Backbone as CSV, one residue per row, in Angstrom:
resi,resn,N_x,N_y,N_z,CA_x,CA_y,CA_z,C_x,C_y,C_z
1,MET,-46.134,-2.715,30.387,-47.104,-1.854,30.999,-46.438,-0.730,31.773
2,ILE,-45.286,-0.993,32.361,-44.550,0.064,33.035,-44.117,1.107,32.019
3,LEU,-43.714,0.678,30.822,-43.292,1.604,29.776,-44.402,2.588,29.442
4,ASP,-45.658,2.130,29.362,-46.785,3.021,29.092,-46.867,4.127,30.128
5,LEU,-46.658,3.780,31.393,-46.752,4.776,32.452,-45.623,5.785,32.355
6,ILE,-44.422,5.316,32.043,-43.282,6.222,31.907,-43.516,7.186,30.757
7,ILE,-43.986,6.694,29.625,-44.255,7.557,28.475,-45.314,8.585,28.838
8,LYS,-46.365,8.172,29.517,-47.429,9.104,29.898,-46.886,10.181,30.827
9,GLN,-46.033,9.810,31.768,-45.475,10.804,32.682,-44.646,11.835,31.930
10,VAL,-43.841,11.402,30.970,-43.035,12.335,30.184,-43.934,13.279,29.408
11,VAL,-44.982,12.750,28.787,-45.907,13.594,28.029,-46.593,14.580,28.961
12,ASP,-47.049,14.105,30.122,-47.725,14.993,31.068,-46.794,16.088,31.553
13,GLU,-45.531,15.764,31.830,-44.582,16.775,32.265,-44.372,17.809,31.166
14,LYS,-44.309,17.374,29.916,-44.131,18.301,28.807,-45.349,19.215,28.681
15,ASP,-46.556,18.645,28.836,-47.777,19.448,28.763,-47.799,20.514,29.847
16,ASN,-47.315,20.185,31.032,-47.345,21.135,32.129,-46.442,22.339,31.869
17,LYS,-45.512,22.236,30.938,-44.629,23.349,30.607,-45.252,24.297,29.592
18,MET,-46.446,23.959,29.125,-47.072,24.792,28.101,-47.429,26.149,28.683
19,SER,-47.245,27.170,27.847,-47.575,28.520,28.283,-49.055,28.799,28.061
20,THR,-49.488,29.909,28.578,-50.862,30.335,28.333,-50.965,30.795,26.889
21,PRO,-52.163,30.825,26.360,-52.313,31.223,24.953,-51.963,32.697,24.731
22,ASN,-51.441,32.966,23.547,-51.233,34.346,23.110,-52.479,34.732,22.325
23,ILE,-53.126,35.831,22.730,-54.365,36.260,22.086,-54.104,37.574,21.353
24,PHE,-54.443,37.577,20.072,-54.254,38.759,19.230,-55.620,39.370,18.925
25,TYR,-55.733,40.679,19.142,-56.999,41.384,18.941,-56.928,42.308,17.734
26,ARG,-58.062,42.498,17.110,-58.200,43.499,16.050,-58.398,44.866,16.710
27,PRO,-58.258,45.956,15.935,-58.503,47.293,16.503,-59.902,47.436,17.107
28,ASN,-60.899,46.690,16.583,-62.256,46.786,17.130,-62.457,45.889,18.354
29,LYS,-61.362,45.342,18.884,-61.348,44.536,20.119,-61.892,43.115,19.948
30,THR,-62.161,42.658,18.724,-62.550,41.261,18.521,-61.285,40.416,18.405
31,ILE,-61.388,39.162,18.782,-60.217,38.273,18.727,-59.945,37.899,17.279
32,GLU,-58.707,38.102,16.860,-58.275,37.732,15.514,-57.658,36.339,15.498
33,LYS,-56.832,36.052,16.544,-56.094,34.788,16.541,-55.680,34.442,17.958
34,VAL,-55.667,33.132,18.245,-55.124,32.600,19.498,-54.075,31.577,19.107
35,GLU,-52.899,31.672,19.713,-51.855,30.686,19.406,-51.140,30.263,20.676
36,TYR,-50.678,29.019,20.637,-49.925,28.441,21.747,-48.506,28.170,21.268
37,ARG,-47.538,28.513,22.109,-46.131,28.273,21.789,-45.463,27.567,22.966
38,ASN,-44.451,26.763,22.649,-43.715,26.072,23.708,-42.585,26.958,24.230
39,GLU,-41.775,26.410,25.121,-40.687,27.184,25.731,-39.626,27.610,24.710
40,ASN,-39.614,26.997,23.521,-38.691,27.394,22.441,-39.347,28.358,21.456
41,ASN,-40.503,28.884,21.822,-41.275,29.823,21.000,-41.743,29.205,19.680
42,GLN,-41.909,27.893,19.684,-42.437,27.194,18.508,-43.940,26.990,18.689
43,LEU,-44.687,27.058,17.580,-46.099,26.724,17.646,-46.196,25.274,18.113
44,HIS,-46.948,25.053,19.200,-46.950,23.711,19.792,-48.111,23.590,20.776
45,ARG,-48.878,22.526,20.609,-49.927,22.200,21.581,-50.308,20.746,21.393
46,THR,-50.459,20.020,22.504,-50.769,18.591,22.425,-52.236,18.276,22.685
47,ASP,-53.005,19.235,23.184,-54.392,18.933,23.536,-55.400,19.770,22.760
48,GLY,-55.038,20.180,21.572,-55.937,20.965,20.737,-55.148,21.733,19.695
49,PRO,-55.820,22.580,18.938,-55.101,23.338,17.911,-54.156,24.366,18.536
50,ALA,-52.986,24.527,17.932,-52.014,25.523,18.403,-52.355,26.904,17.875
51,VAL,-53.097,26.968,16.776,-53.511,28.249,16.196,-54.994,28.175,15.858
52,VAL,-55.737,29.175,16.314,-57.138,29.316,15.939,-57.320,30.754,15.481
53,CYS,-57.749,30.921,14.224,-58.024,32.247,13.665,-59.535,32.433,13.591
54,TYR,-59.978,33.688,13.757,-61.410,33.989,13.799,-61.796,35.041,12.771
55,TYR,-62.996,34.899,12.234,-63.594,35.962,11.444,-64.007,37.080,12.398
56,GLU,-64.287,38.257,11.858,-64.717,39.377,12.707,-66.026,39.090,13.428
57,ASN,-66.852,38.197,12.869,-68.119,37.858,13.525,-67.933,36.865,14.676
58,GLY,-66.681,36.452,14.949,-66.382,35.533,16.041,-66.360,34.073,15.637
59,GLN,-66.791,33.768,14.425,-66.781,32.391,13.923,-65.340,31.948,13.641
60,VAL,-65.041,30.690,13.929,-63.698,30.162,13.652,-63.453,30.142,12.150
61,GLN,-62.314,30.673,11.750,-61.908,30.692,10.343,-60.960,29.537,10.032
62,ARG,-60.071,29.233,10.989,-59.045,28.215,10.753,-58.595,27.630,12.079
63,GLU,-58.335,26.311,12.090,-57.723,25.630,13.232,-56.523,24.847,12.705
64,SER,-55.362,25.075,13.323,-54.140,24.400,12.884,-53.451,23.746,14.074
65,TYR,-53.102,22.485,13.893,-52.480,21.685,14.942,-50.980,21.575,14.676
66,TYR,-50.177,21.974,15.662,-48.724,21.958,15.512,-48.088,21.226,16.675
67,LEU,-46.985,20.563,16.378,-46.060,20.046,17.383,-44.680,20.524,16.980
68,ASP,-44.006,21.215,17.876,-42.648,21.720,17.626,-42.547,22.463,16.295
69,ASP,-43.494,23.345,16.040,-43.508,24.226,14.865,-43.783,23.501,13.550
70,LYS,-44.256,22.256,13.630,-44.593,21.502,12.417,-46.059,21.129,12.464
71,LEU,-46.762,21.345,11.337,-48.144,20.893,11.269,-48.160,19.383,11.492
72,HIS,-48.996,18.930,12.436,-48.990,17.509,12.784,-50.257,17.184,13.567
73,ARG,-50.876,16.081,13.197,-52.006,15.567,13.969,-52.226,14.111,13.604
74,THR,-52.554,13.289,14.610,-52.764,11.864,14.362,-54.220,11.445,14.499
75,ASP,-55.106,12.351,14.919,-56.507,11.963,15.104,-57.472,12.812,14.286
76,GLY,-56.988,13.384,13.200,-57.843,14.183,12.327,-57.000,15.123,11.479
77,PRO,-57.648,15.954,10.695,-56.887,16.884,9.853,-56.107,17.883,10.704
78,SER,-54.921,18.260,10.242,-54.063,19.170,11.004,-54.334,20.632,10.682
79,ASP,-54.992,20.901,9.585,-55.271,22.277,9.174,-56.684,22.308,8.592
80,VAL,-57.592,22.965,9.301,-59.001,22.988,8.900,-59.421,24.441,8.695
81,TRP,-59.984,24.716,7.527,-60.492,26.054,7.193,-62.009,26.008,7.157
82,TYR,-62.644,27.108,7.593,-64.100,27.179,7.673,-64.625,28.382,6.883
83,PHE,-65.832,28.229,6.362,-66.555,29.366,5.800,-67.083,30.211,6.958
84,LYS,-67.543,31.421,6.671,-68.074,32.294,7.716,-69.301,31.714,8.411
85,ASN,-69.994,30.791,7.743,-71.179,30.179,8.360,-70.826,28.978,9.247
86,GLY,-69.544,28.641,9.351,-69.099,27.560,10.222,-68.905,26.221,9.542
87,GLN,-69.328,26.100,8.296,-69.123,24.839,7.582,-67.654,24.718,7.168
88,VAL,-67.167,23.484,7.101,-65.778,23.238,6.725,-65.573,23.591,5.256
89,SER,-64.545,24.379,4.998,-64.171,24.769,3.642,-63.148,23.791,3.068
90,SER,-62.115,23.485,3.856,-61.090,22.537,3.402,-60.378,21.929,4.602
91,GLU,-59.849,20.735,4.383,-59.082,20.024,5.407,-57.777,19.550,4.789
92,HIS,-56.711,19.678,5.567,-55.387,19.262,5.101,-54.755,18.374,6.169
93,TYR,-54.014,17.379,5.724,-53.427,16.389,6.617,-51.913,16.485,6.580
94,HIS,-51.305,16.482,7.765,-49.852,16.552,7.892,-49.398,15.564,8.955
95,PHE,-48.177,15.087,8.788,-47.535,14.231,9.780,-46.099,14.715,9.904
96,ASN,-45.740,15.227,11.073,-44.405,15.812,11.304,-44.040,16.839,10.245
97,GLY,-44.985,17.676,9.875,-44.732,18.747,8.916,-44.877,18.345,7.461
98,GLN,-45.025,17.078,7.188,-45.150,16.601,5.812,-46.617,16.558,5.415
99,LYS,-46.960,17.270,4.327,-48.339,17.259,3.849,-48.605,15.932,3.150
100,LEU,-49.740,15.313,3.487,-50.099,14.004,2.941,-51.532,14.029,2.429
101,SER,-51.822,13.147,1.491,-53.221,12.934,1.117,-53.900,12.276,2.316
102,LYS,-55.218,12.350,2.373,-55.933,11.744,3.488,-55.648,10.252,3.575
103,SER,-55.619,9.565,2.434,-55.384,8.108,2.467,-53.961,7.783,2.938
104,ASP,-52.962,8.561,2.513,-51.591,8.325,2.991,-51.471,8.630,4.481
105,TRP,-52.159,9.693,4.913,-52.156,10.041,6.336,-52.785,8.919,7.154
106,GLU,-53.897,8.355,6.660,-54.560,7.267,7.381,-53.648,6.051,7.506
107,LEU,-52.911,5.733,6.440,-51.977,4.603,6.497,-50.884,4.852,7.533
108,LYS,-50.427,6.080,7.649,-49.325,6.418,8.544,-49.764,6.498,10.001
109,THR,-51.011,6.885,10.242,-51.430,7.162,11.618,-52.314,6.110,12.249
110,LYS,-52.917,5.264,11.482,-53.833,4.288,12.071,-53.065,3.097,12.616
111,ALA,-53.447,2.690,13.823,-52.814,1.527,14.442,-53.220,0.280,13.684
112,PRO,-52.309,-0.681,13.587,-52.673,-1.924,12.903,-53.837,-2.612,13.613
113,VAL,-54.731,-3.152,12.826,-55.886,-3.852,13.365,-55.467,-5.273,13.695
114,SER,-55.760,-5.682,14.919,-55.379,-7.042,15.301,-56.333,-8.033,14.655
115,ASN,-55.806,-9.185,14.366,-56.597,-10.242,13.754,-57.089,-11.170,14.856
116,PRO,-58.404,-11.158,15.146,-58.909,-11.994,16.240,-58.763,-13.486,15.976
117,GLU,-58.576,-13.862,14.715,-58.434,-15.279,14.390,-56.990,-15.768,14.516
118,ALA,-56.052,-14.832,14.686,-54.651,-15.230,14.830,-54.490,-15.982,16.151
119,LYS,-53.778,-17.064,16.109,-53.627,-17.915,17.284,-52.179,-17.843,17.762
120,THR,-51.863,-16.829,18.522,-50.532,-16.712,19.092,-50.539,-17.412,20.441
121,GLU,-49.628,-18.366,20.596,-49.543,-19.091,21.853,-48.280,-18.680,22.582
122,ILE,-48.405,-18.552,23.889,-47.278,-18.125,24.713,-47.109,-19.136,25.828
123,LYS,-45.841,-19.519,26.061,-45.541,-20.452,27.147,-45.169,-19.636,28.378
124,ILE,-45.812,-19.966,29.501,-45.497,-19.306,30.765,-45.297,-20.369,31.838
125,LEU,-44.596,-20.005,32.897,-44.394,-20.911,34.023,-45.314,-20.508,35.162
126,ILE,-46.106,-21.464,35.651,-46.964,-21.231,36.803,-46.641,-22.314,37.817
127,ASN,-46.140,-21.890,38.981,-45.736,-22.836,40.029,-44.804,-23.908,39.481
128,GLY,-43.865,-23.498,38.626,-42.876,-24.418,38.090,-43.355,-25.279,36.937
129,LYS,-44.599,-25.131,36.533,-45.130,-25.928,35.429,-45.299,-25.039,34.205
130,GLU,-44.896,-25.555,33.045,-45.048,-24.820,31.793,-46.490,-24.942,31.302
131,VAL,-47.101,-23.789,31.042,-48.479,-23.747,30.577,-48.509,-22.933,29.291
132,VAL,-49.266,-23.407,28.308,-49.407,-22.700,27.045,-50.757,-21.993,27.049
133,VAL,-50.720,-20.661,26.812,-51.957,-19.883,26.767,-51.953,-19.023,25.508
134,SER,-53.121,-18.621,25.102,-53.202,-17.711,23.950,-52.792,-16.321,24.405
135,GLU,-52.428,-15.491,23.459,-52.048,-14.118,23.774,-53.206,-13.382,24.446
136,ALA,-54.423,-13.606,23.949,-55.599,-12.951,24.525,-55.798,-13.390,25.972
137,ASN,-55.641,-14.693,26.238,-55.806,-15.174,27.606,-54.723,-14.624,28.524
138,LEU,-53.504,-14.493,28.032,-52.430,-13.934,28.840,-52.753,-12.484,29.216
139,LYS,-53.280,-11.723,28.261,-53.675,-10.337,28.557,-54.747,-10.313,29.626
140,ASN,-55.709,-11.231,29.540,-56.763,-11.306,30.553,-56.205,-11.667,31.930
141,ILE,-55.257,-12.584,31.955,-54.641,-13.008,33.219,-53.888,-11.828,33.823
142,LEU,-53.085,-11.150,33.015,-52.312,-10.011,33.524,-53.238,-8.884,33.987
143,SER,-54.317,-8.680,33.274,-55.282,-7.666,33.672,-55.913,-8.010,35.007
144,ALA,-56.248,-9.272,35.193,-56.856,-9.705,36.445,-55.883,-9.575,37.612
145,LEU,-54.598,-9.726,37.324,-53.574,-9.607,38.369,-53.200,-8.151,38.632
146,GLY,-53.707,-7.255,37.802,-53.425,-5.839,37.988,-52.081,-5.401,37.435
147,SER,-51.517,-6.157,36.508,-50.213,-5.800,35.936,-50.406,-4.943,34.702
């Protein structure tokens, strides 16, 4: 559980280094594109698309998710194109810059589903006595103790 907090702190510190968006305008003053880059000038954003392109009517044309200049997303398509009416035209999936089919992307990004019927037993010492508890019960005990 301490490891989770350390990882979150590192991610949060990295997010705080993000620059403000770069906004590109057309000659008619409408927004053409917004992009986010990291301190190495790479397309990079952890809390949304790093690139958003717009049609002249202001409708989103494309949203692209990048980490360190590589198309990447773990919670949806990394590159989404839209028609002028706002409907999705196409979706593309990438993991660390590698283009994948949706099914291959799902295999790579989805967390393994735990089996509730699995009976993992763990031995712990309580007041010098060995006690056997299930993994689920141990999680409940640790949660109740605030660990």
